[in-house]
N, C-alpha and C positions, 0 to 999 in steps of 0.2 A: 620722528626718526627714532628707531629702537636703540637701546643701549648696547654696548659691546658685550659679548658673552663673558670674556675674561679680561680684567685689567690688573696690572701689577707693575712694580718696579723691579728691575734686575739689578742687584748690587753685588759687589765683590766677585765679579766674573773671572773665572780662570779657565783657559782652554789649552789643552795639550794635544797636539796632533802627532801621530806616528804612523809609519809605514806598516802595512799588513799584507800578507800573501793572499792571493786569490783563493787558494785551497782552504784557508782559515775562514774566510768570510762567506764563501759560496753557500754553505749549508743554511745560512741565516737569511738568505734573500727571499723575498716574497715571489710567488709565481709570476712569470712574464716580466720580470725585471732583470736588469744586468748591473754590474758594478760600474760606477762612474770612475773614470781614470783621469789623471792629470800627469802628463809626461810619462805615460806607461806605468804609473804607480797608483796603488790604492791606499787610501788613508783612513784611519780610525781616529775619532776625536773623543777625548774625555773632557766633559764640560761640567764645571761646578759653579754654582751661584746661589745667591740668597734671594728668594722671592719675598718682596716686601709690600705691604698694603694690598694683598691679594683680595679680589672681589669677583664674585660670579653674578653677572647681571646687576652689578652695583651693590650686592649684599655681601658683607664679610661674615665668615663663620668662625666661631671660637676654635682656637688651636690650629687654624688653617689660614691665618692671615699673614704671618711671617714664618718662613721655614726654609731650610736648606734643601737643595736638590742637586743630584749628580746624574748625568746622562752619559751613556756610551753610544756614539753614533758613527755610522758610516753611510756613504751616499750611494744610492742606487737610482737608476733611471728607467723609465718605461720604454 
């Protein structure tokens, strides 16, 4: 059995969700996708966390083993 491509622990996770207008998000959608809605509302998430003990195919790389990451996400569907 092959080893996983990426392994890591997520620590100190913080997620903040907020409502966003369709006109704000529409320009960032990939082709042939549409915004996912919940109760006729679109949401954007700001996610921050600490990647810890990160390894690619079981190998750790100096200066890339433990680091902070921040993502801005919104959901689209095919």
